[in-house]
C-alpha positions as CSV (number, residue, x, y, z in Angstrom):
1,M,93.0,110.3,123.3
2,D,90.1,109.0,121.6
3,Q,87.6,109.9,118.8
4,F,85.4,112.0,121.2
5,V,88.0,115.0,121.1
6,L,86.9,115.9,117.6
7,R,83.3,115.2,118.0
8,P,82.1,118.7,118.8
9,W,83.5,120.0,115.4
10,L,82.9,116.9,113.3
11,D,79.4,116.3,114.3
12,T,78.3,119.3,112.6
13,L,79.2,117.4,109.2
14,V,76.5,114.8,109.8
15,T,73.8,116.8,108.0
16,T,76.0,116.8,104.7
17,H,78.2,113.8,105.2
18,R,78.1,110.3,106.4
19,V,80.4,110.4,109.4
20,V,82.0,107.3,111.0
21,Y,84.2,107.5,114.2
22,F,86.4,104.6,115.6
23,D,89.6,104.4,117.5
24,F,92.6,102.1,116.4
25,S,92.6,98.7,118.3
26,G,94.8,99.3,121.3
27,N,93.9,103.0,121.3
28,G,91.4,105.2,122.9
29,R,88.1,103.1,123.7
30,A,88.8,100.4,121.3
31,A,89.7,96.7,122.6
32,G,93.3,95.5,122.3
33,H,95.1,97.2,125.0
34,N,96.4,93.8,126.1
35,R,97.7,92.5,122.8
36,Q,100.8,90.4,123.0
37,E,101.9,90.7,119.5
38,P,103.3,93.9,118.1
39,V,101.0,96.0,116.2
40,G,102.3,98.1,113.3
41,M,101.0,100.8,110.9
42,D,100.1,97.9,108.5
43,V,97.5,96.6,111.2
44,W,95.9,99.9,111.5
45,V,95.9,100.7,107.8
46,Q,94.0,97.4,107.4
47,E,91.6,98.3,110.2
48,V,90.5,101.4,108.4
49,V,90.2,99.4,105.2
50,D,87.9,96.7,106.9
51,V,85.7,99.3,108.6
52,M,85.1,100.9,105.0
53,D,84.4,97.5,103.6
54,E,82.1,96.4,106.3
55,L,80.2,99.8,105.9
56,S,80.3,99.4,102.1
57,I,82.1,102.8,101.9
58,G,83.8,102.9,98.3
59,G,85.4,106.3,98.7
60,A,85.9,108.8,101.6
61,T,87.4,111.9,102.9
62,I,89.4,110.5,105.6
63,L,90.5,112.6,108.8
64,G,93.2,111.3,111.2
65,H,94.3,113.3,114.3
66,S,98.0,113.3,115.0
67,F,99.3,109.6,114.3
68,G,96.0,108.8,112.5
69,G,97.1,111.3,109.9
70,S,100.1,109.2,109.1
71,I,97.9,106.3,108.9
72,N,95.7,108.1,106.5
73,E,98.8,108.9,104.2
74,L,99.5,105.3,103.9
75,I,95.8,104.3,103.1
76,S,95.7,106.9,100.4
77,A,99.1,105.8,99.0
78,V,98.1,102.0,99.2
79,H,94.4,101.8,98.7
80,C,93.3,105.1,96.9
81,C,92.6,103.2,93.5
82,A,91.8,99.7,94.6
83,E,88.9,98.3,92.9
């Protein structure tokens, strides 16, 4: 499954919110399906933080579907108040 599953519903938010979609490396349409090294939740948490940094997003409402929800819980716990 990739980010396009939720797009019909989430695209309606673009009139009032900045909406950013992406797939974690090795998932959906993202690169990294042939990685040799193991990838854990810490890598995917960092990917979200890196995307937010790259786009200068200081705070966000983050939605994750299925496993992405677990990733988002870690992001909230670890990075919610970072400066």
